[in-house]
C-alpha positions in Angstrom: -23.7 16.0 24.2 -24.1 18.7 21.6 -27.6 19.7 22.8 -26.5 20.5 26.3 -24.8 23.8 27.1 -22.7 24.4 30.1 -21.4 27.8 31.1 -17.6 28.0 31.0 -15.7 28.4 34.2 -13.2 31.2 34.1 -10.6 31.3 36.8 -6.9 31.3 37.4 -5.5 27.7 37.7 -2.2 26.4 39.0 -0.5 23.5 37.1 -1.1 21.1 40.0 -4.8 21.9 40.4 -7.2 19.2 39.4 -10.4 19.7 37.4 -13.4 18.8 39.5 -16.3 20.3 37.5 -18.1 17.5 35.8 -21.1 18.2 33.6 -24.0 15.9 33.1 -22.4 14.3 30.1 -20.0 12.4 32.3 -16.9 14.1 30.8 -15.0 16.7 32.9 -14.7 20.2 31.7 -11.4 20.9 30.1 -9.0 23.7 29.4 -9.9 25.4 26.1 -6.4 24.9 24.7 -6.8 21.2 25.0 -10.3 21.1 23.6 -9.4 23.2 20.6 -6.3 21.1 20.0 -8.4 17.9 19.9 -10.8 19.7 17.5 -7.9 20.2 15.1 -7.4 24.0 15.5 -3.7 23.5 16.3 -1.5 22.3 19.1 -1.9 23.5 22.6 0.9 26.1 22.2 -0.7 27.3 18.9 -4.0 27.8 20.7 -2.4 29.7 23.5 -0.7 32.0 21.0 -3.9 32.5 19.1 -5.6 33.5 22.4 -2.8 36.0 23.1 -3.4 37.4 19.5 -7.1 37.9 20.2 -8.3 35.4 17.6 -10.4 33.2 19.8 -13.8 34.3 21.2 -16.3 32.6 23.5 -20.0 33.6 23.6 -19.2 36.8 21.9 -16.3 37.8 24.2 -12.7 37.8 23.3 -10.6 35.5 25.4 -7.6 37.0 27.2 -6.3 33.9 29.0 -6.1 30.2 28.3 -7.2 29.4 31.8 -10.8 28.7 30.7 -12.7 25.5 31.2 -15.3 24.5 28.7 -17.6 21.4 28.3 -18.8 22.0 24.8 -17.6 23.5 21.5 -20.7 25.7 21.1 -20.1 29.4 21.2 -16.4 29.1 20.4 -15.2 30.9 17.3 -11.7 31.1 15.7 -11.0 34.0 13.4 -14.7 34.7 13.3 -15.7 31.2 12.3 -17.4 28.7 14.6 -15.6 25.5 15.5 -16.9 22.5 13.6 -18.9 19.7 15.1 -17.3 16.8 17.0 -15.7 14.3 14.6 -14.0 11.0 15.1 -10.2 11.0 14.9 -8.9 10.7 11.4 -5.6 10.8 9.5 -5.1 11.7 5.8 -2.0 11.1 3.7 -1.0 13.9 1.3 1.6 14.1 -1.4 3.1 17.6 -0.8 4.3 19.5 -3.8 7.5 21.3 -3.8 7.0 25.1 -3.3 4.1 25.0 -0.9 4.1 26.0 2.8 3.0 23.8 5.7 1.0 26.6 7.4 -2.6 27.8 7.5 -1.8 31.4 6.8 1.1 33.1 5.1 1.6 36.9 5.5 3.2 37.0 2.1 0.3 35.2 0.4 2.2 32.2 -0.8 0.4 28.9 -1.5 0.0 26.5 1.4 -0.8 22.8 1.6 -4.3 23.6 3.0 -5.4 25.8 0.0 -6.6 23.0 -2.3 -7.8 20.4 0.2 -11.1 18.5 -0.7 -14.1 19.9 1.1 -14.8 16.6 2.9 -11.5 16.9 4.8 -12.6 19.9 6.9 -10.3 21.7 9.2 -7.1 19.7 9.9 -3.6 20.3 11.1 -0.3 18.9 9.9 1.6 16.2 11.8 5.1 17.7 11.7 6.2 20.1 9.1 7.9 20.0 5.7 9.8 23.1 4.6 8.9 24.9 1.4 11.4 23.0 -0.8 10.7 19.5 0.6 8.2 17.2 -1.0 6.6 13.9 -0.3 4.5 12.4 2.5 2.6 14.9 4.8 0.2 13.6 7.4 -2.9 15.6 8.3 -5.3 15.0 11.2 -8.3 16.5 12.9 -7.0 15.6 16.3 -4.3 17.9 17.8 -3.5 15.5 20.6 -2.7 12.8 18.1 -0.5 15.2 16.1 1.4 16.1 19.3 1.8 12.4 20.3 3.3 11.5 16.9 5.7 14.5 16.9 7.1 13.8 20.4 10.8 12.5 20.3 9.8 10.0 23.0 7.4 8.4 20.6 10.4 7.8 18.3 8.5 7.3 15.0 10.9 6.9 12.1 10.8 9.4 9.2 12.4 8.2 6.0 13.7 10.3 3.2 15.3 10.0 -0.3 17.8 12.8 -0.8 19.6 14.0 -3.9 22.8 15.8 -2.9 25.6 17.5 -4.9 29.0 16.2 -4.0 31.0 13.0 -3.5 29.8 10.9 -0.7 32.1 9.4 1.9 30.3 6.2 3.0 32.4 6.0 6.2 31.2 9.5 7.2 27.6 8.4 6.6 28.1 5.3 8.8 29.4 7.5 11.7 26.1 9.4 11.8 24.5 6.4 13.5 26.2 7.6 16.7 24.7 11.1 16.4 26.3 14.4 15.6 26.5 17.9 17.2 26.3 20.9 14.9 26.5 24.5 16.1 25.8 23.4 19.7 22.7 21.3 18.7 22.9 17.6 19.1 21.1 15.4 16.6 20.4 11.8 17.5 21.2 8.7 15.5 20.8 9.1 11.8 20.7 6.1 9.4 22.2 7.2 6.1 23.1 4.9 3.2 24.4 5.7 -0.3 21.9 4.5 -2.9 23.9 5.4 -6.0 26.3 8.0 -7.3 25.0 9.6 -10.5 27.7 11.9 -11.8 28.1 14.9 -9.6 25.0 14.1 -7.6 24.3 11.2 -5.3 21.0 9.6 -4.0 21.0 8.8 -0.3 18.4 7.2 1.9 18.1 8.8 5.4 16.1 7.8 8.4 15.7 10.0 11.5 13.5 9.8 14.7 13.6 13.2 16.3 12.5 15.4 13.4 14.2 18.6 14.4 14.0 21.7 12.2 15.8 21.1 8.9 17.6 18.2 10.4 18.4 16.2 7.2 19.7 19.3 5.4 21.9 20.4 8.2 23.4 17.0 8.9 24.3 16.4 5.2 25.6 20.0 4.8 27.8 19.2 7.8 29.4 16.4 5.6 30.0 18.8 2.7 27.0 17.8 0.6 24.5 20.3 -0.9 20.9 19.0 -0.8 19.0 19.9 -4.0 16.0 17.5 -3.6 14.4 16.1 -0.5 11.5 13.6 -0.5 9.9 12.1 2.6 8.6 8.6 1.8 7.6 7.3 5.3 6.3 8.7 8.6 6.1 6.0 11.2 3.8 3.2 9.9 2.5 5.3 7.0 4.0 5.4 3.5 3.8 7.7 0.5 3.2 4.8 -1.9 1.9 5.6 -5.3 -0.1 8.6 -4.1 -0.2 11.2 -7.0 1.2 14.7 -6.6 -1.0 16.8 -4.3 -3.3 13.8 -3.9 -5.1 13.2 -0.5 -6.2 9.8 0.8 -7.9 8.8 4.1 -6.1 6.2 6.2 -8.7 3.4 6.8 -10.0 3.2 10.4 -8.8 -0.3 11.0 -5.3 0.5 9.7 -5.2 3.6 11.8 -6.1 1.9 15.0 -3.8 -1.1 14.4 -0.8 1.1 13.5 -1.3 3.6 16.4 -2.7 1.2 19.0 -0.4 2.7 21.7 -2.1 6.1 21.3 -5.7 4.8 21.2 -5.2 2.5 24.1 -4.2 5.4 26.3 -6.5 8.1 24.9 -9.3 9.3 27.1 -12.6 10.9 26.2 -12.7 14.5 25.5 -15.3 17.2 24.7 -13.9 17.5 21.2 -13.1 13.8 20.6 -15.3 11.3 22.4 -14.1 7.8 22.6 -16.1 5.4 20.5 -16.1 1.6 20.9 -15.1 -0.3 17.8 -16.0 -3.9 17.2 -13.4 -5.5 14.9 -15.7 -8.3 14.1 -17.9 -5.9 12.1 -15.2 -4.6 9.9 -15.2 -5.7 6.3 -13.4 -8.9 5.6 -11.9 -10.2 2.4 -14.1 -12.3 0.3 -13.2 -16.0 -0.3 -12.0 -16.6 -3.8 -13.4 -19.9 -5.1 -12.1 -19.6 -8.6 -9.7 -22.3 -9.8 -6.1 -21.3 -9.6 -4.1 -20.8 -12.8 -2.5 -24.1 -14.0 -4.8 -26.4 -12.0 -5.5 -29.6 -13.8 -9.1 -30.5 -14.4 -10.3 -33.9 -15.7 -12.5 -33.9 -18.7 -16.3 -34.4 -18.1 -16.3 -37.3 -20.5 -13.8 -39.3 -18.4 -15.6 -38.5 -15.2 -18.9 -39.8 -16.6 -17.4 -42.9 -18.1 -16.3 -45.1 -15.2 -14.9 -47.8 -17.6 -12.6 -45.4 -19.4 -8.9 -46.0 -18.8 -7.1 -43.5 -16.8 -4.7 -41.1 -18.5 -1.4 -42.9 -19.2 -2.9 -46.3 -18.7 -4.2 -47.1 -22.2 -4.4 -50.7 -23.3 -2.0 -52.0 -26.0 -3.3 -51.9 -29.6 -3.9 -55.7 -29.8 -6.1 -55.7 -26.7 -8.1 -52.8 -28.0 -8.7 -54.5 -31.4 -10.1 -57.6 -29.6 -12.8 -55.5 -28.0 -16.3 -56.2 -29.5 -17.4 -53.7 -32.1 -20.5 -52.8 -30.0 -18.3 -51.3 -27.3 -16.4 -48.9 -29.6 -19.1 -46.3 -29.2 -20.0 -46.1 -32.9 -16.4 -46.1 -34.2 -15.7 -48.6 -37.1 -13.5 -51.6 -36.3 -9.9 -51.5 -37.5 -9.4 -52.7 -41.1 -7.3 -55.8 -41.0 -8.6 -57.6 -44.1 -5.9 -58.5 -46.7 -3.1 -58.3 -44.2 -0.8 -61.3 -43.9 -1.3 -63.1 -40.6 1.0 -61.8 -37.9 2.1 -58.7 -39.8 0.8 -55.3 -39.0 0.0 -52.7 -41.7 2.9 -50.9 -43.3 5.3 -53.9 -43.3 4.6 -55.4 -46.8 8.0 -55.8 -48.5 10.9 -53.4 -48.1 12.5 -52.8 -44.8 10.7 -53.7 -41.6 8.5 -50.8 -40.6 9.1 -49.0 -43.9 6.9 -48.1 -46.8 6.3 -50.6 -49.8 9.0 -50.5 -52.5 8.4 -49.0 -55.9 8.0 -51.0 -59.1 11.1 -50.3 -61.2 13.2 -47.9 -59.2 13.0 -49.6 -55.9 11.9 -46.3 -54.3 9.2 -46.4 -51.6 5.6 -45.7 -52.4 5.5 -46.8 -56.0 2.9 -49.6 -55.8 1.1 -48.7 -52.6 -1.4 -46.3 -54.3 -4.9 -47.6 -55.0 -5.3 -49.1 -58.5 -1.7 -49.7 -59.1 -1.4 -53.2 -60.5 2.3 -53.8 -60.1 4.2 -57.0 -59.4 3.5 -56.8 -55.7 -0.2 -56.7 -56.3 0.1 -60.0 -58.3 2.4 -61.7 -55.8 5.4 -61.6 -58.2 8.8 -60.6 -56.9 10.1 -57.1 -57.8 12.6 -57.0 -60.6 15.6 -54.9 -60.3 16.9 -52.5 -63.0 18.5 -53.9 -66.2 22.2 -54.0 -66.3 
């Protein structure tokens, strides 16, 4: 496509006239405003205004009308710079800083959101606008048609904001905004507004709108007697600001982009500036299977798995049955010492209370004659004498 050059067709066109000039590439020639919009120069209206200002040239000649059909981007310059190569449709998320303008050029020389973009982003346009004192999520794209589709009120993508406003909030007045409101002859559609918290003289409010008219959130809240002193956009349609750092830029993954905006990509047609590419979801990266044991999982000891004769946990044999087991099957452990014990009495029950320790010699305290080498009355079989009265 890029190696083939077709001469532009310049002629006046009516709105109902159909394009019939089809180059060898299989794609029809298109109006230059649409082509440059898909190339990310601006919206169609922006391109028409740039042509009227004499900023767009074709093959070394300044264009004077937007009624020009082109079948390639070669030979087109904007502000003296050639239009970049054809690229696939992309969207970037940006965390806009307060005090920057959403415009490519400012006559007063103030900083814009496009001044410090990474080089790999290239020429892009903003989807919607945020005024100078608004911060938060700003979407950028290299496809003007996609930007126009997302901005249309008929698309009805939800824009969500967190607002800090000065004044006392009337929650009933906020609830009435769901029916829409007319301010200075301009009607604003349904506005979802909820009080998040009242912090002294200021209040934090969450607001959701679908139309995105100029300064809509500020005008609606000012109509309720609130003065907005901070405005942060957190969501635009299916895309969220998340934890993106201030002035950070991140590319929306291709799979997420096409899943979230499937309505646009299903209806989009091929263009000189944005050819349609077939995508095979089966070739997209998939999450790796995690075979590691989960925390808290019980694993049997290797010794018990190897020993088939070992009793299961909780099923040990009584002490008497274990003692009757032959010494050769104790795996090297010495047999229990039972010599010297009276028949029928286990160790630790000689004299004294049942289950207690042996009584002492004179004081009757436990432990007196149980030590090795102590030849007390118990050792000789004589009864223990009590203390003298």
